[in-house]
N, C-alpha and C positions, 0 to 999 in steps of 0.2 A: 611826904606822901609816896615814898617808895613802895608802900604796900600795894599800890595800884597795880604794879607789875605782877604781884602775886595772884591777882584775880584770875587771869587765864592760866597761871602757872600751877595752881592747886589741882584743877581737874586734869591738866596735862600730866602732872606727877602721878595722879591716880591711874591714868592709862599706862604710863611707863612702868609702874609697879605691877599692874595686873596683867598686862599683855604677855610677858614671858612665863607666867605661872602656869601650872597644870590646871585642868578644869576644876578639880576639887579645891585647890587653893584660891583660884579666882572667885569661886562661890563664897568662900570664907572672907574674901576681901571686899565684898559688896558694901558693907557698912562704911568702909574707908572711902569708897566712891561717893556715897551719899554725904559723908562728913566733908569731903572736899568741895562739893557744890554748895553745901550750906555755909562753909567758910567763905567761898567766893561771894555768896549772897550777902553775908554780913559785911564784907569789905566793900561790896558794891553800894550798900546803903550808906556806909561811911563816906565813900567817894562822892555819892550824890549830894550829900549835905555839905561836903567840902566845897562843891561848886555853887551850892545855893547861896544867894538867891538868883544866880544866873545873870542873864543880861550881858554876857560877855561878847556878844556878836560872833560867837563861834571860835573865839580865841582860846587857846589852851590855858588852863590854870596850872598844869603840871605836864612836863614832857621829859622823856629820857630815851636814849638810844645809843647805837654804836655803829661804827663803819663796817660794813660787810665786805666791801672790796673796792679797789680803785681801778677805774677804766681810764687810762691816760691820766689826765689831770683832774678827772671827775671822781668824786667819792659816792659810792652807793651805800646808803645806810638803811637800817631798820630801827624802828622805835615805837614807843607808845606815847599817846597824848590824851590827856583828860580834858574834855570841854563839855559844854552842856548837852549836845546831841549824844555823845558817847556815854555820858553819865545816865541819861534816860534809857538808852539801849542796854546798858549794864544791868539795870534793874529789871527790865523786861526779860532778858535772857536768863538771869539767875533765878528770878521768881518762878518763871515757867519751868525752867530746868530742874529746880529743886522739887517743884510739885510733881513733875513727871517721874523723877527718880523715886520719890516716896510712893507714888501711885503704882509704879512698876513692881514694888515688893509684893503686892497682892495679885496683880495681873499676870506676872511672869514667874511666880514662885514655883510652878511645876516644870519649868524649862530646865533641862540639863545644862544648857549653855548660858545660863543667866549671867554668869560671871563675865563672859565675853560680851554680852549685850551691854552690861554696865560699863565695861572698859571702853567700848566704842561710843556710848553715850557721853562718857567723860571726855574723850578726844574731840567729839563734835562740839561740846560745850566750850572747851578750851579754844577751839578754832573760831567759833562765833564771837567769843569774848575778845580774842586777839584781833579779829576783823574790825570790831567797833572801836577798839582802842588804837588801831594802827594810825601812825602819823604820815604815812605815804602810801601811794598806790601799789608799790611792790609788795609791801607787807600785807596789804589788803588782798591782793591777788593770791599770795601764798596761802593765806587763811581760807580764802574762797575755794581753792582747790582741795584743801584738806576736808572741808565741809562736804564737797561733792563725793569724795572717797567714803566718808562716813555714811552719807546717804545711801550709797551703793551697798555698803555692808549691812545697814539696818533694814533696807527694803528686802534684801535677799537673806535676811536672818534665817528664815526657814528654807534654806537653799535646796533641801531634799525634795521640796515641792516645785512643780514646774512653774506655776503662776508667779510666786515671788522671785524665782530665779530669772525668768524672762523680764519681769517688771524692773528688776535692779539693773539689768543690762540696758533696757530701754531708757531708764532715767539717766543712767551714766552717759550714754552716747548722745542723747538729746541735749542735755545740759552742756556737754563738751562742745557741741556745735555752737551754742551761744558763747561759751568761754573763748572760742577762737576770736570772736569779735572783740572781747575785752583784751586779749593778748595783743591784737593788732593796734588797739587804741593805746595801750601802754607803750608800744614801739614808737608810734607817732609822737606821743607825749615826750618820750626821752629824746627823740630826734629833734623835736621842736624846742624843748625847754632845757634839756640836759640834766634833768632831775625828776625824781618821782615824788618829791616832798610836796605835801598839800599846800603849804604856804607859798612855795615857789610856783607851783603849777596853777593854783586857783586864785591867788591874790597878787602876786608880783608880776606875773607874765601877762602881757596884753595880747589877747587872742585875736587873730584875724578871722573874719566871719567864715571863710571857706574852710580853714583848718579846724576851727571850732566845730563846724558842722560835721566834718569827717570824724573827729574824735568822739563827739557826742553821739552820733548815730552808731558807731562801733560799740560804744559803751552801752547804749540802749539795747543793742542786739544781745550783748552779754546779760544784761538785766532781764530781758525777755525770757531767756533760757532758764535762769535761776528762779524767776518769779512766775514761770509758767504762763506767760502771756501768749495770745494767739499770734502766730501759728505754732509756737514752740511749747504749747500747753499739754501735749498729748501724754507726757510722762507722768504727770501728777495723779490723775485718776487711777492709773495702774499701780502707782506707788502705794496705794491703800492695801496692797497684798502684804505689806510689812506689819509688824506689831503696832497696835493702835497707840500706845503711849509714845512710840517713836514718831508716829504721824502727828500727834499733838505737838511735839516739840519741833520737829524738823519741817514738816510739810504744812504747818498751820501758823506757827508763831515766829519762827526764827529764820531758817535757811531761805525759805521762799520770800521772806521779807528783805533778804540781803540785796536783792536786785533794786528794790525801792531805796534802800539805804545807800547803795552805790550812786544812784541818780541824785539823791539828796546831797551826798558828799561832793559830787562833781557838778552841782547845779550852776555855779558861775560859768562853766563851759557851755552848758545848755542855754543859759541866758544870752551868752555871746553869739550863739548860733541863731536862735529864733526858729529856724526851720525844724531843728530837733525837737523843740517844744511842741510844735504843731503835730509832728509825727507821733510823739509820746502821747499827746491828747487823743489822737485817732486810735492808737493801739489800745489805750485804756477804755475808750468808749466801746469799741468792738468787743473787747474781752469781757467787760462788765455785763453787757447785754447778752452776748452769745453764750457765755458760760452759765449765766443765770438761767437761761432757757433750758440748757441741758440738765441743770440741777432739777428742773421740774419733772423730768421723765425718768430719773434714775430710781431703781428699787433698792439698791444697796445703800444702806444708811451712811457708810463711810464715803461712798462716791458722791452722794448728795453734798456732803460736807466738803469733799475735794473740789467739786465744781463751784461750790459756794466760795471756797478760798480763792480760786482763780478769779472769780467775779469780783470779790472784794479787793484783791490786789489790783484789778482793773480800775476800781475806784481810786486807789492810791495813784496810779499812773495818770488818771484824769486830773487829779489835783496837781501833780507835777507838771503836766502839759499846760495847765491853765496858769502856771506860775506860782502855785501855792505849795511850796516845799514843806512849810511848817504844817499845813493842813494834812499833807500826805503822811508826815511823821506822826501827827496826832492820830490819824485813823490807823496807822500801823500799830501804835501802842494799844488802842482800844481793841482792835481786831485780835491782837496777839492773846489778850486775856480771854475774851469771850469765845474765840474760836478754839483755843486750847481746852477751855471748859467743855465745849460741845464735843470735841473729840474724846476727851476723857469720859464724858457721859455716855457717848456711843460705845466706848470700850466696856463700861459697866453693863450696858444693855446687851451687848454681844456676849459678854461673859455669862450673863444670867440666862439668855435665851438660846445660846449656841447657834445663832444664825445672824446674818447681816442683812437678810431680806426683810424689808419692812412689811411685806405682804403676809409674813408669818408672825408678825408682832401684833400689837393692839391691846388696849386695856391695861397697860403697864402702870398707869397712874395709881391703880388700886393695889398693885403688887410692889411697886418701888416708889414710895412717896418721897423719899429724900432725893433720889436721883431725878425724879420728875420735877421737884421744886427747883433744884439748881440748874437743871437742863433748861427749864422754862426761862430762867433769868438770861441765860446765854442766847436762847432762841429769840426772845423779845429784843435783846440788844442787837442781834444780827438783823432783825426785821426793821430796826430803826424806830422803836417805840419809846417815847419819852417816859421817864427821865433817865433811862439806861444809857450806857456809854456810847453805843453805836449810833444813837440818835444825834448826839452832839457832834461827833466827828463826821458823820455823813452830811449833816446840815452845813458844817463848815466847808465841805467840798462844794456843795451846791451854792453856797454863798460866794465862794471864789469864782465859780463859773459865771454867776450873774454880774459880779463886780467887774470882771474882765471882758464882759460882753460876749461870752460864748453861749448864746441863747439856744442854738441847736444842740450843743453839748449838754446844756441844762435839761432840755426836753428828753434827750436820750437817757441821761442819768436818772431822771424821774421814772422813766419806763423801767430801767434796770432795778430801781428801788422797789417798784411795784412787783416785779417778778421775784425779787428777793423775799418780800413779805409773803407772796403766794407759796413759794416752795418751802418756806419755813413752816407755814400753817399746814401744808400737805404733810410734811415730815411729822409735825407734832401730833396731828390728829390720827395719822396712821399708826404711830407708835404708842401713844399714851391713851387715846380715847377708845370708847367702845367696850365691848365685852372682852375679858382676858382670854388670850389664845395660848398663853404660857402659864399653866397653873403653878409650876415650880419656880417661877421667876421671883427674885428677891433682891433687895439692895445689896450692894457689894460690901466688901470688908472696910473696916475703918481706915486702913491705909489708902484705900481707893477713894473713899468719900471725903476725907479730910481735905486733900488738895482741891477737890472740886468746890467745896464750901468756901475755901479761901479765895479761889478764883471768882466765884459768884459774888462774893462781897466786894472784891476789887472792881468787877464789872459793873456793879450797882453804883459805885461812887466815883470812879476815875473820870467819868465824863464831865463831872462838875469842875474839874481842874483844867479845862481847856484854856481859858484866859491865863491862868497861872503858868501852864506849860508854855504858852506863847511868850510870856514875859521871861520865863526861864531861858528860853532859846534865843531871846533877843528880837523876836518878831511878834507882832500883835495878832492874837486870835480873839476877835470880838465874839460876844454871844450871838447866836444865830438871830437874824432879823425875824420878827414875829410873822411876817408874811411868808417867808421861806419855811419857817418851822410849821406854820399852818398847812401849807401846801404839801410838804413832805409827810406830815402826820396823816393827812387825808389820803394820800397815795398809799402809805403803808397800811393803814386800816382797810382800805379798799382791797388791797392784795390779800390781807388776812381774811376778810369776809368771803372773798371768792374761794380761798382755800378751804374755809369752813364749809361753804356751800357744796364744793366738789367732793370733800372727803370727811367732813366732820358731822354734818347733819345726819339724822337717822335715814339710812338707805341711800345717802348721798354717794355718788360715784361718778367718775369721769369715764364716759364710754370711749375708750381708746379704739375699740373695734370700728365704731362709727367714723371716727377720725381717719382710720386707716382706709376705710371704703371710700370716703368722700374726698380725701386729700392724700392719695397714696405717696406722691412725691414729697410732700411736707412731712408725712409720717416717716418715710424712709430716711429723710435728712436727719430727723431727731433720733430715730432708732440707730442710725449708723454714725452718730456724733459728727454730723456735717461731712462725713466721708473723709475726714482728715487721716484717720488711721489706714483706711483702705488706699487713699491716695499715696501716703508715704510708703505703705507696703508695696504698692504696685510700681510707683515711679522711683522712689528712693531705694528701698530695699531690693525690689525687683531689678531696677536699673543697675544697681551696684552688683547684684548677683550676675546679671547678663554681662556686664563689663568684666567681672572677674572670670566668668566662663570663657569669654572671648579672648582675654589676655592669656588664660590658661591654654586655650587652643593654639594661640600664636606661639606661646612658649614651647608647647609640645611639638607642634607641627613645623614651625619655622626655625626657632632658635635651637631647640633640642634636635630637630630634624637635620639641620646643617651640621651640628656637632657630631651627632651619631652617624650621619652619612660620611663625613670626613674620616671618622674612626673606622667605619667599615671599609672605605677605600684604602686606607693605610693597611688595614688588616689583609685585604686581598693582595695589595702590592707586596706586602711582607711575605705572604704565602707564595706568590709568584717568584720572588727573589730566593726564597728558601728552596723552591723546586729547581730553579736554574742552578743554584749553588750545589744542590745535592746531585742533580742529574748530569750537569755539564762539567762544572769545575771539579767537584769531588769525583764524578765519573771518570774524567780524564786522568786525574791523579791516581785514583784507585785502579783504573785499567792498566796504566803504565806499570804500576807496582805489580799487578797480577802477571803481566807479560814477563817482567824481570824475574818474578818468582818462579813462573813456569820454566823459563830458560835456565834459571839456576838449578831447578829440580832436574831438568834434563841433563845438564852438564854434570850435576852431582853423581848421576848414575855411572858416568865414565870413570869416576874416581874409585877403582876397585882395590887399589893398593898392590897390585901385581906389577913387577918391573917389566916383565915380558909384554904385558899389555901396553904399558907406556911406550916401550921400544917400538912396538908395532904401530902405535899411533904416530910416533915421530917419523917412522919410515914411511907411513902412508902420507904424512904431511909433506915430506921431502919429495915424494913421487909426484904429488899434486902440484907442488911448486915448480918442479922441473917441467911438467907438462904445460903449466900455465905460461912459463918462460918461452918454451918452444912455440907454442901457439901464438903468443904475443909477438915473437921474432919473425915468424912466418908472415 
């Protein structure tokens, strides 16, 4: 089964070949990138059936690795392991990845830098595949960081525009805040266990409750950043400034789900803590409801889907917090397919209408019948309407909540499900119902429609394999209880009917101006996205700026002031020394020389060369000498 190592290696090779090429040659190499991900898909299918029928309780059926370094007597290794959960994720990543790359042929064909786009997509796919195959936390973290880099590059693909450029920076920095938690968790793990290996950390080591809580909460913080959970959610809506196919792959189906996968991987540590599970449940409940409400007030079709993604990831955290790691993985799988379908559908709509504002759409069902049909499948799955996949996985989460006695959580989750159905109906009726507003709108190219049709087919049937998936993973996933299914269906239908009443019926509209007048604070909270961006902007960004300016002042006034003051003092002392040296020391030496020079000049005038003159001088000198002797004797 050595071919398993080639699954991430093929897209990595595509990146390695394409990255150093010129723009023209990168464009020519695009088919190679697509062939690489299709090859990875084929081998992922083979790997999945090599694990089938599963039931291995998470134990690897294949493993390979190497020693990276030695720290004292400890060896740090990297490697891959194939087990049921990773086999499932391989299929999810490669199916969605292949669909996105084929779709991008039509969506991105006019882009001059399409080769670079495919190169980064390949690197991201390789990193995500390496993450799900990794057999230790160090390899997982390395892949985790590469994905963050690729997300930054893809969000900022149109870097010449301000919005994508700022969004890429925001996404990178916000996720890095969460990554710090994961880094600290790994440090504690290595200090506690002396290894990053999953087997040693998760199965052989007996975790003390306090240490387990610390590690689990730090990991949860990292997962919250990657999976855009409150309060680290602010980056994902802005990330919609990037290309829509990239959003479908990275910000709907794969990277944002990595946080959920991390918690699934480390679930024994969360179970040993208990407190961490409660916090995870709370984070999920807040996120699922709060993000769903924000999706109800967005006008940008991609931002509706972005907040929907945040909300659905919240449902996965709810399942994790309630102890249902398999239910969380189940919803991760179904969500990956129907949400990537919705994002690709949104891309076709944007491509046809040249706008992302739903207020400028309408009546597209008459203009784009194929897109409408497949988009409707994804929308109904998201709303939780039977028998589509979202219904089964959502109900499994509700069942876990009931069985574990989380009745308050169950009620909040039902409200979040109601909100989900409402914003789905709002989106559908605003985009597809009514009279056409875009006369030239039409279905996309075959390369764009074909992946959507495949994803719609998967969305329609994958939900029926919940119990099979549970058996494959070694954990039971029963069919939803009739009572739970009935309640959730009634809730979903109620949300859909309300959405139709507000936006679908003839003349139906929601008077937001009346809401603004009657409840200005509530309206302001929704309009400003609960003030998270403003709060971060004022306290975090503004605080950091104020701190930077203060430190800059201290550096300039105090540190540089002292250095520059000392320099000026020495300059003045040096000038004074030079003055003393020039005026006094050099003055005395030069003055004495001048006196000698003048005396010499005076004496030189006496040297006439005449003997009589010299005799006269000698005689004069003798006379003076005699007179001095006489005076002295007297």
